[in-house]
C-alpha positions, 0 to 999 in steps of 0.5 A: 352104713349097714351093708344090708341096707344097700345089698340087692341080693335076696339073701344078704350075709349082713341081714339083721334078721337072726333067722334069715338063713332059714327064712329067705329064699334065693333062686339060681341065677339071682344076685349074690351078696358081695359082703366078705369074707364069703360065707359058705352059702355065698360060695355055693351060690357062686358055684351054682350061678357058674353052672347056670351060665353054662346051662348046666344047672337043672333046678332053676325053679326051686328056691333055696335058703342059705341053710340049705345051701350050706348043709344039703347037696345041691 
């Protein structure tokens, strides 16, 4: 079974859309894909969600793409 068919995260590392890293949006606090090994964007999502739990992340209303999570300072 393909991982992306069961994954509930907005950005799935197994997405079959070749442009998913630039097209799919994720908000801080949302679910993170569990497919391993973790991609750079998943690691950044985990870091952000840890900050969300501590009420230390400010930009809860901004959407992010996997590409932005991997390339920008967030």
